[in-house]
C-alpha beads as a LAMMPS data file, in Angstrom:
LAMMPS data file: protein, C-alpha beads

100 atoms
99 bonds

1 atom types
1 bond types

-500.0 500.0 xlo xhi
-500.0 500.0 ylo yhi
-500.0 500.0 zlo zhi

Masses

1 110.0

Atoms # bond

1 1 1 -10.265 4.886 -111.953
2 1 1 -10.647 2.476 -109.516
3 1 1 -7.550 1.582 -107.001
4 1 1 -7.389 -1.372 -104.978
5 1 1 -6.153 -1.028 -101.394
6 1 1 -4.993 -3.461 -98.839
7 1 1 -5.496 -3.042 -95.074
8 1 1 -3.756 -4.553 -92.176
9 1 1 -5.436 -4.577 -88.454
10 1 1 -2.974 -2.803 -86.267
11 1 1 -4.928 -3.776 -83.438
12 1 1 -4.020 -6.077 -80.549
13 1 1 -4.305 -9.784 -80.643
14 1 1 -6.529 -9.812 -77.659
15 1 1 -9.260 -12.559 -77.762
16 1 1 -9.620 -16.341 -79.030
17 1 1 -10.563 -17.443 -82.324
18 1 1 -11.289 -20.799 -84.491
19 1 1 -10.459 -21.366 -87.976
20 1 1 -12.462 -23.764 -90.391
21 1 1 -10.978 -24.850 -93.730
22 1 1 -13.420 -27.099 -95.806
23 1 1 -12.279 -29.586 -98.100
24 1 1 -14.305 -32.044 -100.730
25 1 1 -13.004 -35.321 -100.620
26 1 1 -13.441 -35.505 -104.565
27 1 1 -12.452 -32.323 -105.318
28 1 1 -15.668 -30.378 -105.954
29 1 1 -16.010 -26.856 -104.794
30 1 1 -16.708 -25.867 -101.384
31 1 1 -18.606 -22.452 -102.314
32 1 1 -22.021 -22.299 -100.865
33 1 1 -21.382 -24.613 -97.751
34 1 1 -22.732 -22.955 -94.247
35 1 1 -20.753 -23.285 -91.030
36 1 1 -22.028 -22.559 -87.674
37 1 1 -19.641 -22.295 -84.643
38 1 1 -21.564 -23.506 -81.170
39 1 1 -20.315 -22.240 -77.929
40 1 1 -21.857 -21.595 -74.579
41 1 1 -22.571 -18.202 -74.979
42 1 1 -24.175 -18.397 -78.546
43 1 1 -23.795 -19.322 -82.041
44 1 1 -21.980 -17.825 -85.089
45 1 1 -22.569 -18.358 -88.947
46 1 1 -20.741 -18.105 -91.949
47 1 1 -20.789 -19.131 -95.530
48 1 1 -18.234 -19.968 -97.920
49 1 1 -18.102 -17.124 -100.892
50 1 1 -15.228 -16.283 -103.016
51 1 1 -16.422 -12.852 -104.455
52 1 1 -19.175 -10.579 -104.148
53 1 1 -17.845 -7.219 -104.882
54 1 1 -15.715 -5.384 -107.489
55 1 1 -12.290 -6.312 -107.654
56 1 1 -12.087 -8.301 -104.554
57 1 1 -12.089 -12.174 -103.292
58 1 1 -12.681 -13.670 -99.839
59 1 1 -10.529 -16.489 -98.621
60 1 1 -11.983 -20.014 -98.788
61 1 1 -11.153 -20.309 -95.221
62 1 1 -13.481 -19.025 -92.696
63 1 1 -12.424 -17.266 -89.054
64 1 1 -14.698 -16.773 -86.052
65 1 1 -13.823 -14.653 -83.193
66 1 1 -14.445 -15.867 -79.896
67 1 1 -13.548 -13.004 -77.379
68 1 1 -12.852 -14.841 -74.116
69 1 1 -14.449 -17.890 -74.840
70 1 1 -11.842 -20.658 -74.493
71 1 1 -14.352 -23.776 -75.661
72 1 1 -15.983 -24.697 -78.507
73 1 1 -19.281 -27.044 -78.379
74 1 1 -19.226 -27.821 -81.931
75 1 1 -18.660 -26.743 -85.447
76 1 1 -21.370 -27.676 -87.795
77 1 1 -21.186 -27.966 -91.419
78 1 1 -23.809 -27.957 -93.967
79 1 1 -22.492 -28.412 -97.225
80 1 1 -23.789 -27.101 -100.690
81 1 1 -25.313 -30.489 -101.491
82 1 1 -27.188 -30.780 -98.045
83 1 1 -25.113 -33.202 -96.251
84 1 1 -23.642 -32.385 -92.897
85 1 1 -20.404 -32.668 -91.149
86 1 1 -19.957 -32.009 -87.320
87 1 1 -16.778 -31.292 -85.441
88 1 1 -17.086 -32.035 -81.552
89 1 1 -15.276 -29.463 -79.214
90 1 1 -12.450 -28.587 -81.645
91 1 1 -9.471 -26.422 -79.979
92 1 1 -9.442 -22.824 -80.014
93 1 1 -6.826 -20.562 -81.492
94 1 1 -5.897 -22.579 -84.552
95 1 1 -7.578 -23.849 -88.028
96 1 1 -9.310 -27.034 -88.339
97 1 1 -9.960 -29.022 -91.554
98 1 1 -13.157 -30.679 -92.464
99 1 1 -13.674 -32.851 -95.266
100 1 1 -16.678 -33.680 -96.964

Bonds

1 1 1 2
2 1 2 3
3 1 3 4
4 1 4 5
5 1 5 6
6 1 6 7
7 1 7 8
8 1 8 9
9 1 9 10
10 1 10 11
11 1 11 12
12 1 12 13
13 1 13 14
14 1 14 15
15 1 15 16
16 1 16 17
17 1 17 18
18 1 18 19
19 1 19 20
20 1 20 21
21 1 21 22
22 1 22 23
23 1 23 24
24 1 24 25
25 1 25 26
26 1 26 27
27 1 27 28
28 1 28 29
29 1 29 30
30 1 30 31
31 1 31 32
32 1 32 33
33 1 33 34
34 1 34 35
35 1 35 36
36 1 36 37
37 1 37 38
38 1 38 39
39 1 39 40
40 1 40 41
41 1 41 42
42 1 42 43
43 1 43 44
44 1 44 45
45 1 45 46
46 1 46 47
47 1 47 48
48 1 48 49
49 1 49 50
50 1 50 51
51 1 51 52
52 1 52 53
53 1 53 54
54 1 54 55
55 1 55 56
56 1 56 57
57 1 57 58
58 1 58 59
59 1 59 60
60 1 60 61
61 1 61 62
62 1 62 63
63 1 63 64
64 1 64 65
65 1 65 66
66 1 66 67
67 1 67 68
68 1 68 69
69 1 69 70
70 1 70 71
71 1 71 72
72 1 72 73
73 1 73 74
74 1 74 75
75 1 75 76
76 1 76 77
77 1 77 78
78 1 78 79
79 1 79 80
80 1 80 81
81 1 81 82
82 1 82 83
83 1 83 84
84 1 84 85
85 1 85 86
86 1 86 87
87 1 87 88
88 1 88 89
89 1 89 90
90 1 90 91
91 1 91 92
92 1 92 93
93 1 93 94
94 1 94 95
95 1 95 96
96 1 96 97
97 1 97 98
98 1 98 99
99 1 99 100
């Protein structure tokens, strides 16, 4: 039989981060949207998926670790229908809501 497990991260809270919460203005799903975070040191990419393995589900919010980076140039969102949104210089260490 299968048993479900919950894990807790017990590491220190060192490093900066940014979170992205996507919302659709007419209530459509945000599944399939691609999000790119651009900083001076590089780019990070993730996609909204809610489930891709047995008995599990991902959050519809995305979290990007930035390490020592304290500035973000922009967050680029490509929605599932191909439209794009850009958030310029968002603050670090908080979640930002982007609406299509």
